[in-house]
mmCIF file of the C-alpha atoms, coordinates in Angstrom:
data_MODEL
# 
_entry.id   MODEL 
# 
loop_
_atom_site.group_PDB 
_atom_site.id 
_atom_site.type_symbol 
_atom_site.label_atom_id 
_atom_site.label_alt_id 
_atom_site.label_comp_id 
_atom_site.label_asym_id 
_atom_site.label_entity_id 
_atom_site.label_seq_id 
_atom_site.pdbx_PDB_ins_code 
_atom_site.Cartn_x 
_atom_site.Cartn_y 
_atom_site.Cartn_z 
_atom_site.occupancy 
_atom_site.B_iso_or_equiv 
_atom_site.pdbx_formal_charge 
_atom_site.auth_seq_id 
_atom_site.auth_comp_id 
_atom_site.auth_asym_id 
_atom_site.auth_atom_id 
_atom_site.pdbx_PDB_model_num 
ATOM 1   C CA . MET A 1 1   ? -130.207 94.153  2.192  1.00 0.00 ? 1   MET A CA 1 
ATOM 2   C CA . ILE A 1 2   ? -127.503 96.752  2.792  1.00 0.00 ? 2   ILE A CA 1 
ATOM 3   C CA . ARG A 1 3   ? -128.103 99.031  5.747  1.00 0.00 ? 3   ARG A CA 1 
ATOM 4   C CA . THR A 1 4   ? -126.641 102.495 5.335  1.00 0.00 ? 4   THR A CA 1 
ATOM 5   C CA . THR A 1 5   ? -126.035 105.209 7.865  1.00 0.00 ? 5   THR A CA 1 
ATOM 6   C CA . ALA A 1 6   ? -126.120 108.894 7.058  1.00 0.00 ? 6   ALA A CA 1 
ATOM 7   C CA . SER A 1 7   ? -122.660 110.353 6.578  1.00 0.00 ? 7   SER A CA 1 
ATOM 8   C CA . LYS A 1 8   ? -122.087 113.446 8.653  1.00 0.00 ? 8   LYS A CA 1 
ATOM 9   C CA . SER A 1 9   ? -118.697 114.292 7.180  1.00 0.00 ? 9   SER A CA 1 
ATOM 10  C CA . TRP A 1 10  ? -120.191 117.332 5.404  1.00 0.00 ? 10  TRP A CA 1 
ATOM 11  C CA . ILE A 1 11  ? -121.047 119.022 8.737  1.00 0.00 ? 11  ILE A CA 1 
ATOM 12  C CA . PRO A 1 12  ? -117.483 120.282 9.428  1.00 0.00 ? 12  PRO A CA 1 
ATOM 13  C CA . GLY A 1 13  ? -117.454 121.635 5.858  1.00 0.00 ? 13  GLY A CA 1 
ATOM 14  C CA . VAL A 1 14  ? -120.604 123.681 6.428  1.00 0.00 ? 14  VAL A CA 1 
ATOM 15  C CA . ILE A 1 15  ? -119.310 124.969 9.766  1.00 0.00 ? 15  ILE A CA 1 
ATOM 16  C CA . ALA A 1 16  ? -115.960 125.919 8.209  1.00 0.00 ? 16  ALA A CA 1 
ATOM 17  C CA . ALA A 1 17  ? -117.698 127.651 5.271  1.00 0.00 ? 17  ALA A CA 1 
ATOM 18  C CA . MET A 1 18  ? -119.858 129.651 7.681  1.00 0.00 ? 18  MET A CA 1 
ATOM 19  C CA . ALA A 1 19  ? -116.841 130.553 9.810  1.00 0.00 ? 19  ALA A CA 1 
ATOM 20  C CA . ALA A 1 20  ? -114.879 131.613 6.721  1.00 0.00 ? 20  ALA A CA 1 
ATOM 21  C CA . SER A 1 21  ? -117.708 133.975 5.813  1.00 0.00 ? 21  SER A CA 1 
ATOM 22  C CA . LEU A 1 22  ? -118.322 135.491 9.267  1.00 0.00 ? 22  LEU A CA 1 
ATOM 23  C CA . CYS A 1 23  ? -116.182 138.548 8.609  1.00 0.00 ? 23  CYS A CA 1 
ATOM 24  C CA . CYS A 1 24  ? -118.429 139.415 5.658  1.00 0.00 ? 24  CYS A CA 1 
ATOM 25  C CA . ILE A 1 25  ? -121.738 138.045 6.943  1.00 0.00 ? 25  ILE A CA 1 
ATOM 26  C CA . THR A 1 26  ? -121.734 140.267 10.025 1.00 0.00 ? 26  THR A CA 1 
ATOM 27  C CA . PRO A 1 27  ? -121.389 143.596 8.144  1.00 0.00 ? 27  PRO A CA 1 
ATOM 28  C CA . LEU A 1 28  ? -124.153 142.396 5.834  1.00 0.00 ? 28  LEU A CA 1 
ATOM 29  C CA . ILE A 1 29  ? -126.396 141.604 8.819  1.00 0.00 ? 29  ILE A CA 1 
ATOM 30  C CA . ALA A 1 30  ? -125.564 144.997 10.291 1.00 0.00 ? 30  ALA A CA 1 
ATOM 31  C CA . PHE A 1 31  ? -126.425 146.638 6.972  1.00 0.00 ? 31  PHE A CA 1 
ATOM 32  C CA . LEU A 1 32  ? -129.689 144.771 6.382  1.00 0.00 ? 32  LEU A CA 1 
ATOM 33  C CA . GLY A 1 33  ? -130.877 144.707 9.977  1.00 0.00 ? 33  GLY A CA 1 
ATOM 34  C CA . GLY A 1 34  ? -129.463 147.952 11.264 1.00 0.00 ? 34  GLY A CA 1 
ATOM 35  C CA . ILE A 1 35  ? -127.744 146.109 14.109 1.00 0.00 ? 35  ILE A CA 1 
ATOM 36  C CA . SER A 1 36  ? -125.174 148.383 15.634 1.00 0.00 ? 36  SER A CA 1 
ATOM 37  C CA . GLY A 1 37  ? -121.874 146.951 16.824 1.00 0.00 ? 37  GLY A CA 1 
ATOM 38  C CA . ILE A 1 38  ? -122.053 143.589 15.087 1.00 0.00 ? 38  ILE A CA 1 
ATOM 39  C CA . ALA A 1 39  ? -119.938 144.276 12.009 1.00 0.00 ? 39  ALA A CA 1 
ATOM 40  C CA . SER A 1 40  ? -116.577 144.055 13.739 1.00 0.00 ? 40  SER A CA 1 
ATOM 41  C CA . SER A 1 41  ? -117.457 141.187 16.071 1.00 0.00 ? 41  SER A CA 1 
ATOM 42  C CA . PHE A 1 42  ? -115.804 138.546 13.927 1.00 0.00 ? 42  PHE A CA 1 
ATOM 43  C CA . SER A 1 43  ? -112.998 140.515 12.288 1.00 0.00 ? 43  SER A CA 1 
ATOM 44  C CA . TRP A 1 44  ? -110.521 138.139 13.978 1.00 0.00 ? 44  TRP A CA 1 
ATOM 45  C CA . VAL A 1 45  ? -111.695 135.405 11.579 1.00 0.00 ? 45  VAL A CA 1 
ATOM 46  C CA . GLU A 1 46  ? -110.111 137.012 8.487  1.00 0.00 ? 46  GLU A CA 1 
ATOM 47  C CA . PRO A 1 47  ? -106.535 135.704 9.039  1.00 0.00 ? 47  PRO A CA 1 
ATOM 48  C CA . ALA A 1 48  ? -107.902 132.159 9.407  1.00 0.00 ? 48  ALA A CA 1 
ATOM 49  C CA . ARG A 1 49  ? -110.107 132.381 6.300  1.00 0.00 ? 49  ARG A CA 1 
ATOM 50  C CA . PRO A 1 50  ? -107.734 130.488 3.917  1.00 0.00 ? 50  PRO A CA 1 
ATOM 51  C CA . TYR A 1 51  ? -107.448 127.621 6.422  1.00 0.00 ? 51  TYR A CA 1 
ATOM 52  C CA . LEU A 1 52  ? -111.215 127.484 6.911  1.00 0.00 ? 52  LEU A CA 1 
ATOM 53  C CA . ILE A 1 53  ? -111.755 127.367 3.149  1.00 0.00 ? 53  ILE A CA 1 
ATOM 54  C CA . GLY A 1 54  ? -109.207 124.550 2.935  1.00 0.00 ? 54  GLY A CA 1 
ATOM 55  C CA . LEU A 1 55  ? -111.002 122.650 5.711  1.00 0.00 ? 55  LEU A CA 1 
ATOM 56  C CA . THR A 1 56  ? -114.280 123.106 3.828  1.00 0.00 ? 56  THR A CA 1 
ATOM 57  C CA . PHE A 1 57  ? -112.845 121.583 0.654  1.00 0.00 ? 57  PHE A CA 1 
ATOM 58  C CA . VAL A 1 58  ? -111.300 118.653 2.556  1.00 0.00 ? 58  VAL A CA 1 
ATOM 59  C CA . ALA A 1 59  ? -114.556 117.933 4.413  1.00 0.00 ? 59  ALA A CA 1 
ATOM 60  C CA . PHE A 1 60  ? -116.646 117.975 1.252  1.00 0.00 ? 60  PHE A CA 1 
ATOM 61  C CA . ALA A 1 61  ? -114.100 115.952 -0.727 1.00 0.00 ? 61  ALA A CA 1 
ATOM 62  C CA . PHE A 1 62  ? -114.326 113.273 1.968  1.00 0.00 ? 62  PHE A CA 1 
ATOM 63  C CA . ALA A 1 63  ? -118.146 113.485 2.048  1.00 0.00 ? 63  ALA A CA 1 
ATOM 64  C CA . TRP A 1 64  ? -118.347 113.027 -1.735 1.00 0.00 ? 64  TRP A CA 1 
ATOM 65  C CA . TYR A 1 65  ? -115.819 110.186 -1.582 1.00 0.00 ? 65  TYR A CA 1 
ATOM 66  C CA . GLN A 1 66  ? -118.041 108.438 0.972  1.00 0.00 ? 66  GLN A CA 1 
ATOM 67  C CA . GLN A 1 67  ? -121.201 109.149 -1.028 1.00 0.00 ? 67  GLN A CA 1 
ATOM 68  C CA . LEU A 1 68  ? -119.839 107.937 -4.368 1.00 0.00 ? 68  LEU A CA 1 
ATOM 69  C CA . GLY A 1 69  ? -118.060 104.989 -2.759 1.00 0.00 ? 69  GLY A CA 1 
ATOM 70  C CA . ARG A 1 70  ? -121.312 103.854 -1.163 1.00 0.00 ? 70  ARG A CA 1 
ATOM 71  C CA . LYS A 1 71  ? -123.073 104.044 -4.529 1.00 0.00 ? 71  LYS A CA 1 
ATOM 72  C CA . THR A 1 72  ? -120.341 101.920 -6.143 1.00 0.00 ? 72  THR A CA 1 
ATOM 73  C CA . LYS A 1 73  ? -120.530 99.351  -3.353 1.00 0.00 ? 73  LYS A CA 1 
ATOM 74  C CA . ILE A 1 74  ? -124.297 99.027  -3.770 1.00 0.00 ? 74  ILE A CA 1 
ATOM 75  C CA . ALA A 1 75  ? -123.961 98.733  -7.572 1.00 0.00 ? 75  ALA A CA 1 
ATOM 76  C CA . ASP A 1 76  ? -121.447 95.877  -7.194 1.00 0.00 ? 76  ASP A CA 1 
ATOM 77  C CA . CYS A 1 77  ? -123.725 94.002  -4.817 1.00 0.00 ? 77  CYS A CA 1 
ATOM 78  C CA . ASP A 1 78  ? -126.543 91.715  -5.944 1.00 0.00 ? 78  ASP A CA 1 
ATOM 79  C CA . CYS A 1 79  ? -128.559 92.437  -2.829 1.00 0.00 ? 79  CYS A CA 1 
ATOM 80  C CA . GLU A 1 80  ? -131.594 94.576  -2.256 1.00 0.00 ? 80  GLU A CA 1 
ATOM 81  C CA . GLU A 1 81  ? -130.894 98.282  -1.829 1.00 0.00 ? 81  GLU A CA 1 
ATOM 82  C CA . LYS A 1 82  ? -132.666 100.083 0.973  1.00 0.00 ? 82  LYS A CA 1 
ATOM 83  C CA . PRO A 1 83  ? -133.918 103.489 -0.257 1.00 0.00 ? 83  PRO A CA 1 
ATOM 84  C CA . ALA A 1 84  ? -131.761 106.232 1.219  1.00 0.00 ? 84  ALA A CA 1 
ATOM 85  C CA . SER A 1 85  ? -133.422 108.986 3.199  1.00 0.00 ? 85  SER A CA 1 
ATOM 86  C CA . PHE A 1 86  ? -133.083 112.526 1.844  1.00 0.00 ? 86  PHE A CA 1 
ATOM 87  C CA . PRO A 1 87  ? -130.229 113.501 4.224  1.00 0.00 ? 87  PRO A CA 1 
ATOM 88  C CA . GLN A 1 88  ? -128.340 110.417 2.972  1.00 0.00 ? 88  GLN A CA 1 
ATOM 89  C CA . SER A 1 89  ? -128.925 111.194 -0.685 1.00 0.00 ? 89  SER A CA 1 
ATOM 90  C CA . GLN A 1 90  ? -126.561 112.608 -3.272 1.00 0.00 ? 90  GLN A CA 1 
ATOM 91  C CA . LYS A 1 91  ? -129.057 115.398 -3.956 1.00 0.00 ? 91  LYS A CA 1 
ATOM 92  C CA . PHE A 1 92  ? -128.899 116.560 -0.316 1.00 0.00 ? 92  PHE A CA 1 
ATOM 93  C CA . LEU A 1 93  ? -125.084 116.548 -0.357 1.00 0.00 ? 93  LEU A CA 1 
ATOM 94  C CA . LEU A 1 94  ? -125.125 118.561 -3.599 1.00 0.00 ? 94  LEU A CA 1 
ATOM 95  C CA . ILE A 1 95  ? -127.433 121.181 -2.022 1.00 0.00 ? 95  ILE A CA 1 
ATOM 96  C CA . VAL A 1 96  ? -125.217 121.475 1.060  1.00 0.00 ? 96  VAL A CA 1 
ATOM 97  C CA . THR A 1 97  ? -122.086 121.710 -1.109 1.00 0.00 ? 97  THR A CA 1 
ATOM 98  C CA . LEU A 1 98  ? -123.576 124.513 -3.229 1.00 0.00 ? 98  LEU A CA 1 
ATOM 99  C CA . LEU A 1 99  ? -124.748 126.351 -0.104 1.00 0.00 ? 99  LEU A CA 1 
ATOM 100 C CA . SER A 1 100 ? -121.217 126.238 1.283  1.00 0.00 ? 100 SER A CA 1 
ATOM 101 C CA . VAL A 1 101 ? -119.771 127.558 -1.994 1.00 0.00 ? 101 VAL A CA 1 
ATOM 102 C CA . VAL A 1 102 ? -122.272 130.449 -1.889 1.00 0.00 ? 102 VAL A CA 1 
ATOM 103 C CA . LEU A 1 103 ? -121.186 131.246 1.685  1.00 0.00 ? 103 LEU A CA 1 
ATOM 104 C CA . MET A 1 104 ? -117.476 131.169 0.852  1.00 0.00 ? 104 MET A CA 1 
ATOM 105 C CA . ALA A 1 105 ? -118.023 133.410 -2.191 1.00 0.00 ? 105 ALA A CA 1 
ATOM 106 C CA . LEU A 1 106 ? -119.886 136.011 -0.108 1.00 0.00 ? 106 LEU A CA 1 
ATOM 107 C CA . PRO A 1 107 ? -117.039 138.567 -0.142 1.00 0.00 ? 107 PRO A CA 1 
ATOM 108 C CA . TYR A 1 108 ? -117.226 138.694 -3.938 1.00 0.00 ? 108 TYR A CA 1 
ATOM 109 C CA . TYR A 1 109 ? -120.899 139.609 -4.252 1.00 0.00 ? 109 TYR A CA 1 
ATOM 110 C CA . SER A 1 110 ? -122.137 141.047 -0.942 1.00 0.00 ? 110 SER A CA 1 
ATOM 111 C CA . SER A 1 111 ? -121.039 144.542 -2.003 1.00 0.00 ? 111 SER A CA 1 
ATOM 112 C CA . LEU A 1 112 ? -123.888 144.552 -4.538 1.00 0.00 ? 112 LEU A CA 1 
ATOM 113 C CA . LEU A 1 113 ? -126.224 145.145 -1.580 1.00 0.00 ? 113 LEU A CA 1 
ATOM 114 C CA . TYR A 1 114 ? -124.332 148.159 -0.245 1.00 0.00 ? 114 TYR A CA 1 
ATOM 115 C CA . GLY A 1 115 ? -124.848 151.709 -1.407 1.00 0.00 ? 115 GLY A CA 1 
ATOM 116 C CA . SER A 1 116 ? -122.377 153.006 -3.941 1.00 0.00 ? 116 SER A CA 1 
ATOM 117 C CA . SER A 1 117 ? -119.828 155.617 -2.923 1.00 0.00 ? 117 SER A CA 1 
ATOM 118 C CA . ARG A 1 118 ? -120.200 158.054 -5.784 1.00 0.00 ? 118 ARG A CA 1 
ATOM 119 C CA . GLU A 1 119 ? -118.492 161.380 -5.704 1.00 0.00 ? 119 GLU A CA 1 
ATOM 120 C CA . GLN A 1 120 ? -121.014 164.213 -5.704 1.00 0.00 ? 120 GLN A CA 1 
ATOM 121 C CA . ALA A 1 121 ? -120.343 167.289 -7.805 1.00 0.00 ? 121 ALA A CA 1 
ATOM 122 C CA . MET A 1 122 ? -120.050 170.537 -5.857 1.00 0.00 ? 122 MET A CA 1 
ATOM 123 C CA . PRO A 1 123 ? -120.437 174.027 -7.349 1.00 0.00 ? 123 PRO A CA 1 
ATOM 124 C CA . ALA A 1 124 ? -117.158 175.951 -7.504 1.00 0.00 ? 124 ALA A CA 1 
ATOM 125 C CA . ASN A 1 125 ? -118.513 178.759 -5.288 1.00 0.00 ? 125 ASN A CA 1 
ATOM 126 C CA . GLN A 1 126 ? -119.001 176.278 -2.440 1.00 0.00 ? 126 GLN A CA 1 
ATOM 127 C CA . ALA A 1 127 ? -115.451 174.902 -2.534 1.00 0.00 ? 127 ALA A CA 1 
ATOM 128 C CA . ASP A 1 128 ? -114.531 176.837 0.628  1.00 0.00 ? 128 ASP A CA 1 
ATOM 129 C CA . ASN A 1 129 ? -117.041 174.764 2.573  1.00 0.00 ? 129 ASN A CA 1 
ATOM 130 C CA . ILE A 1 130 ? -115.473 171.445 1.571  1.00 0.00 ? 130 ILE A CA 1 
ATOM 131 C CA . LYS A 1 131 ? -113.510 169.808 4.368  1.00 0.00 ? 131 LYS A CA 1 
ATOM 132 C CA . TRP A 1 132 ? -111.602 166.534 4.501  1.00 0.00 ? 132 TRP A CA 1 
ATOM 133 C CA . THR A 1 133 ? -111.366 164.361 7.579  1.00 0.00 ? 133 THR A CA 1 
ATOM 134 C CA . THR A 1 134 ? -109.449 161.115 7.998  1.00 0.00 ? 134 THR A CA 1 
ATOM 135 C CA . PHE A 1 135 ? -110.549 158.456 10.485 1.00 0.00 ? 135 PHE A CA 1 
ATOM 136 C CA . ALA A 1 136 ? -108.609 155.499 11.828 1.00 0.00 ? 136 ALA A CA 1 
ATOM 137 C CA . VAL A 1 137 ? -111.069 152.608 11.610 1.00 0.00 ? 137 VAL A CA 1 
ATOM 138 C CA . LYS A 1 138 ? -110.837 149.420 13.640 1.00 0.00 ? 138 LYS A CA 1 
ATOM 139 C CA . GLY A 1 139 ? -112.915 146.281 13.181 1.00 0.00 ? 139 GLY A CA 1 
ATOM 140 C CA . MET A 1 140 ? -112.727 145.765 9.421  1.00 0.00 ? 140 MET A CA 1 
ATOM 141 C CA . GLY A 1 141 ? -112.600 142.012 8.815  1.00 0.00 ? 141 GLY A CA 1 
ATOM 142 C CA . CYS A 1 142 ? -111.989 142.007 5.068  1.00 0.00 ? 142 CYS A CA 1 
ATOM 143 C CA . ALA A 1 143 ? -111.727 144.317 2.067  1.00 0.00 ? 143 ALA A CA 1 
ATOM 144 C CA . ASP A 1 144 ? -115.492 144.114 1.560  1.00 0.00 ? 144 ASP A CA 1 
ATOM 145 C CA . CYS A 1 145 ? -115.932 146.177 4.748  1.00 0.00 ? 145 CYS A CA 1 
ATOM 146 C CA . THR A 1 146 ? -114.572 149.199 2.862  1.00 0.00 ? 146 THR A CA 1 
ATOM 147 C CA . ARG A 1 147 ? -117.598 149.120 0.548  1.00 0.00 ? 147 ARG A CA 1 
ATOM 148 C CA . HIS A 1 148 ? -119.879 148.847 3.567  1.00 0.00 ? 148 HIS A CA 1 
ATOM 149 C CA . ILE A 1 149 ? -118.380 151.960 5.173  1.00 0.00 ? 149 ILE A CA 1 
ATOM 150 C CA . ASP A 1 150 ? -118.185 153.993 1.947  1.00 0.00 ? 150 ASP A CA 1 
ATOM 151 C CA . GLY A 1 151 ? -121.723 153.057 0.960  1.00 0.00 ? 151 GLY A CA 1 
ATOM 152 C CA . GLU A 1 152 ? -123.177 154.050 4.320  1.00 0.00 ? 152 GLU A CA 1 
ATOM 153 C CA . LEU A 1 153 ? -121.296 157.356 4.408  1.00 0.00 ? 153 LEU A CA 1 
ATOM 154 C CA . ALA A 1 154 ? -122.380 158.147 0.837  1.00 0.00 ? 154 ALA A CA 1 
ATOM 155 C CA . ARG A 1 155 ? -125.991 158.090 2.034  1.00 0.00 ? 155 ARG A CA 1 
ATOM 156 C CA . LEU A 1 156 ? -125.419 161.016 4.384  1.00 0.00 ? 156 LEU A CA 1 
ATOM 157 C CA . SER A 1 157 ? -126.431 164.477 3.237  1.00 0.00 ? 157 SER A CA 1 
ATOM 158 C CA . GLY A 1 158 ? -123.371 166.638 2.708  1.00 0.00 ? 158 GLY A CA 1 
ATOM 159 C CA . VAL A 1 159 ? -120.888 163.847 2.050  1.00 0.00 ? 159 VAL A CA 1 
ATOM 160 C CA . ILE A 1 160 ? -119.064 164.454 -1.236 1.00 0.00 ? 160 ILE A CA 1 
ATOM 161 C CA . LYS A 1 161 ? -116.764 161.443 -1.264 1.00 0.00 ? 161 LYS A CA 1 
ATOM 162 C CA . ALA A 1 162 ? -115.779 158.615 1.092  1.00 0.00 ? 162 ALA A CA 1 
ATOM 163 C CA . THR A 1 163 ? -112.740 156.430 0.488  1.00 0.00 ? 163 THR A CA 1 
ATOM 164 C CA . THR A 1 164 ? -111.786 153.599 2.833  1.00 0.00 ? 164 THR A CA 1 
ATOM 165 C CA . SER A 1 165 ? -108.540 151.632 2.755  1.00 0.00 ? 165 SER A CA 1 
ATOM 166 C CA . PHE A 1 166 ? -108.552 148.176 4.310  1.00 0.00 ? 166 PHE A CA 1 
ATOM 167 C CA . ASP A 1 167 ? -104.742 147.912 4.262  1.00 0.00 ? 167 ASP A CA 1 
ATOM 168 C CA . LYS A 1 168 ? -104.228 151.271 5.993  1.00 0.00 ? 168 LYS A CA 1 
ATOM 169 C CA . ALA A 1 169 ? -107.366 150.921 8.174  1.00 0.00 ? 169 ALA A CA 1 
ATOM 170 C CA . ILE A 1 170 ? -108.451 154.485 7.425  1.00 0.00 ? 170 ILE A CA 1 
ATOM 171 C CA . THR A 1 171 ? -111.416 156.292 5.923  1.00 0.00 ? 171 THR A CA 1 
ATOM 172 C CA . THR A 1 172 ? -111.072 159.707 4.287  1.00 0.00 ? 172 THR A CA 1 
ATOM 173 C CA . VAL A 1 173 ? -114.257 161.719 3.829  1.00 0.00 ? 173 VAL A CA 1 
ATOM 174 C CA . GLY A 1 174 ? -114.863 164.897 1.857  1.00 0.00 ? 174 GLY A CA 1 
ATOM 175 C CA . TYR A 1 175 ? -117.977 166.754 3.013  1.00 0.00 ? 175 TYR A CA 1 
ATOM 176 C CA . ASP A 1 176 ? -119.801 170.067 3.121  1.00 0.00 ? 176 ASP A CA 1 
ATOM 177 C CA . SER A 1 177 ? -118.997 171.423 6.597  1.00 0.00 ? 177 SER A CA 1 
ATOM 178 C CA . ARG A 1 178 ? -122.273 173.390 6.651  1.00 0.00 ? 178 ARG A CA 1 
ATOM 179 C CA . LYS A 1 179 ? -124.323 170.199 6.385  1.00 0.00 ? 179 LYS A CA 1 
ATOM 180 C CA . ILE A 1 180 ? -122.432 167.651 8.425  1.00 0.00 ? 180 ILE A CA 1 
ATOM 181 C CA . SER A 1 181 ? -119.695 167.533 11.051 1.00 0.00 ? 181 SER A CA 1 
ATOM 182 C CA . PRO A 1 182 ? -116.745 165.188 11.621 1.00 0.00 ? 182 PRO A CA 1 
ATOM 183 C CA . ASP A 1 183 ? -118.402 163.932 14.804 1.00 0.00 ? 183 ASP A CA 1 
ATOM 184 C CA . SER A 1 184 ? -121.518 162.977 12.822 1.00 0.00 ? 184 SER A CA 1 
ATOM 185 C CA . LEU A 1 185 ? -119.356 161.041 10.365 1.00 0.00 ? 185 LEU A CA 1 
ATOM 186 C CA . LYS A 1 186 ? -117.544 159.310 13.216 1.00 0.00 ? 186 LYS A CA 1 
ATOM 187 C CA . ASN A 1 187 ? -120.839 158.422 14.878 1.00 0.00 ? 187 ASN A CA 1 
ATOM 188 C CA . LYS A 1 188 ? -122.118 156.933 11.620 1.00 0.00 ? 188 LYS A CA 1 
ATOM 189 C CA . ILE A 1 189 ? -119.068 154.704 11.264 1.00 0.00 ? 189 ILE A CA 1 
ATOM 190 C CA . ASN A 1 190 ? -119.441 153.594 14.878 1.00 0.00 ? 190 ASN A CA 1 
ATOM 191 C CA . GLN A 1 191 ? -123.171 153.051 14.436 1.00 0.00 ? 191 GLN A CA 1 
ATOM 192 C CA . ILE A 1 192 ? -122.668 150.504 11.645 1.00 0.00 ? 192 ILE A CA 1 
ATOM 193 C CA . GLY A 1 193 ? -120.361 148.471 13.850 1.00 0.00 ? 193 GLY A CA 1 
ATOM 194 C CA . TYR A 1 194 ? -116.794 149.753 13.475 1.00 0.00 ? 194 TYR A CA 1 
ATOM 195 C CA . ARG A 1 195 ? -114.661 151.911 15.757 1.00 0.00 ? 195 ARG A CA 1 
ATOM 196 C CA . ALA A 1 196 ? -113.591 155.251 14.298 1.00 0.00 ? 196 ALA A CA 1 
ATOM 197 C CA . THR A 1 197 ? -111.156 157.848 15.637 1.00 0.00 ? 197 THR A CA 1 
ATOM 198 C CA . ILE A 1 198 ? -110.509 161.203 13.995 1.00 0.00 ? 198 ILE A CA 1 
ATOM 199 C CA . THR A 1 199 ? -106.821 161.431 13.039 1.00 0.00 ? 199 THR A CA 1 
ATOM 200 C CA . GLN A 1 200 ? -106.749 164.434 10.709 1.00 0.00 ? 200 GLN A CA 1 
ATOM 201 C CA . SER A 1 201 ? -109.149 167.198 9.698  1.00 0.00 ? 201 SER A CA 1 
ATOM 202 C CA . LYS A 1 202 ? -108.506 170.014 7.254  1.00 0.00 ? 202 LYS A CA 1 
# 
């Protein structure tokens, strides 16, 4: 009878996949749970994301090599096979692998949960009330954070358009000055977990 031990080589892969997704998971948690200040907590992870994804692939490649190698070894042996427990099974490793892929792909689909930043039409006679303010925004971990900010600002009454640039780390907002103020916009950005500073208002 062959005695097998559960391979734990997939654990670093799961940890790396979770770490690679932290910059996008935290804004999502902030959005769904209304947790202020959490969105920018892990923005430092973004530069390491490619390395974490690489570590995930290496860990799972090794885990699958061990899993398939063990199966081959048992098939070549004429001895009695001890039934593997679920955590030792190929099915369990497949589930964990798929879960990690879902985590790593989070930046590509999490924006579906955010509000859309649609430009609202404004009557021509109210054009004098339209103001534009630009904010410097700190704490964005990845490009998906721009959709988070724009979507949240679009929900506010009086906001005409919100456009955030990840590369420039700024948000420009067009709004009806009779309905909302720059300070209210700044407070909203801060409330969802980023740090905003007014740089220009006209």
